[in-house]
N, C-alpha and C positions, 0 to 999 in steps of 0.2 A: 505494499499500498504505499502511495507516493504521499507524504505530508506536506506542509505550506512549506514555501520558499527552498524546495528542494530541487528545482528545476531551473537550468540556464536555458533562456530561448535565443536562438540564433536568428537572424533574418540572412538569407543567401542573397547576395548580389554582386556573385563574382562572375559572372558569365560576359561573352564578348558581345552580347546584343546584335547578333548578327542580321536576326530578322526584324530588327530595330533599325536598319543602316549603320550598323556599329554604334547606334548611341549607347549610354550607359544607361541601363533600363532602369537603376533603382532610383535614378536622378530625374526621369520622366514624371511631370506632373499629373496626378490622378485627383479632380476637382481641387485644384489648386496646392495639391502637399505632394512633394516627390514621395512617389511609390514605397521607396526602402522605409521614409520617416513614416508614413501612412501605417505600413507594417509591423513598426516598432508601436504605435499609439494603439493598434489593435491588440498588442500582446499586453501593453499596459492595463487594459480594461478586461482582459480575460478574468473570467468568472471563479471564485475559488481560493485566491490567493497562493498559488501551486507555484508559479515563478517569482526566482529571488533573483535572478541576475540577466541581465540582456545584453549582446554584442550585435556585431555585423559581422559578415564576411563580404568583403571587396577587394579587387584587384588594382582598379584605378581609381582616380580623383578622389583619394584618400581623405585629403582635408575637408573635402565636401561632406563625405559622410562622417569625420568627425564632428563635424559642427551639429550633428545629430546629438550628441550627448553620450553615445555609448563607446564603450571600447571596440575597435575595427582592427579587423585581422586577416591580411591576405593569405591567401592558399598556402600552404606549406608544401605543397606538389606545383610543379612548373607548369608553364604553356596551355593553363585553362583547363583543367582536366575535368570539369563537370561538377556537378551537385556533390558529387561523392568526397570530391576535392575539401568541400565546404564543411562535410561531416567530418572529415579527420581533422580539418582545423579545429573544429568546435570542441571535438572529443580530447584534443591536445591542450586547447585554453580554459574548458570547465571546471571549476572547481567546486562544482555541487555534483550530486550524483547520479543525475539524469539531465538528458539533453533533449532538447526540441528544437527541431528545424521548420523555419517555413520559408518560402520562395519571396521574393521583393514583389511578384508581378501578378498576386492573387490578392487583389486587394479588399476582397469581402467574405474572406473567412470568418467563421462563426465566432460568438463571443464566449460559447461553450466546448471551443476546440480544445484545450486543454483538459478540462475535466474530463471530457469522454474518453480520450486518450487515455489519460490518467488511468482511469477506471481499468483498463484492460491490465493493471500491475496487480490488483485485487490478487491476480493468481500469480503465485511466487515465481512461477516457473517463466513468466512474459519476459522477453527480453528488448523486443521492439514492437512499437504499437504505431500502425502505418492508417492512416485514412482511407477508406474507399469510398466514394462519389459520384454522381451522377455525371456523365460528359453531355458533348452537344446532342450525340445521338441517342441519349436517355439511357444508354447502358451504365452499371454501374461498375468501376473500374478502380485499380488501387492508383493511391497518388501517392507515390513514393518520396516526393520530396517533403511530405507532411509526415515527417516522423517523431516520435518519442522514444529515446533510447537508454538503457543502461551506460554510464560513462565507461563502466570497467571492459566494453567490447573495444576499447582502442586499440589494444595489442592485436584483436583479430582484424580489425580494419586496417590497419599498418600492414599486416602481413598480407593482404588481400591487395592492396592497392601495390606494395612492393612487389607483388607477381605481375603488375600489369591490368589489374580488376579496373574497371571503371563505371560497371554499370550495377544501379543501386539495387536492384530485385537479386541480382547473382549474390550480392553479399548478404542481403537480408534473408533469403533462402538458406542460408547455412545457419541461421537462428531461430529461436522461437519467436517467430514474427505475428502477432495476431491484426488481423484486419478489423478496422471499427468504422461500420455504415454511417456514413452522413446521407441517408436516403428516407429518413423516417419523416412521420409525419408533422408538418410545421416547420421540417428543414428547408432552405432555401435552394433551390435546384441551381442556381448560379454562383453560390458560394465559393466553389473552388474554378471558376472560369479564370481562365489565364490569360496575359495579355502578352503574346510574342511581337505583336506588331501594332504599331501606332494605332491603325484602323479600329482592332480589337480595344486596345485601351480607351478611345473614343466611345465606341461601344457601350462600355462597361459603364462608364462616366454618366452616358444618358440612360442607361439602366438604372442607375443608383438616384438619380436625380428624379427619374419616375417614380420609382419606390418610395422617393422622400417625399412626393406631392407636390413636386417644384415643376 
């Protein structure tokens, strides 16, 4: 069972932004707020008081990210090795027993995200809890960048990446991973929609404004 202030939450903003024309995705505005800062603010509003520390993973424009007021850590792996490199950085830097990862480009993740993932650890055998949520086609699929994991998995992930592993699911399948569904009654079906392009970002902005009745 996870108790209060036992989780370090990390926003992943270390990608190349290739589908945004090379723009630094975490610094693109969502309703006037940079995506990475918006993610940090949503983490601060999470229910249950389980998050004790916040940090951010970025590989460029570090001064801009540091202005958000949390520690900023670049990948410890070279050459933009993907989200798993952010996981590794988080596990290396976290000082609390659990690490939560969220991407910077999913601005509507729910306020009870942490509580629902943490509930999977009521079973002491659980090592990783991963979101499973509807995608655009309506199918419910794993969302591997939304993970809550034990920090003592650092040795395992270090060995996996040193052997050339880069895919999250190939690593998580080596551990007791619980999929946590976010397709229940009352769940926002667009909560885990991501913004790979500026067009998708603007579409999500519009949806958010409509949802708020503006």
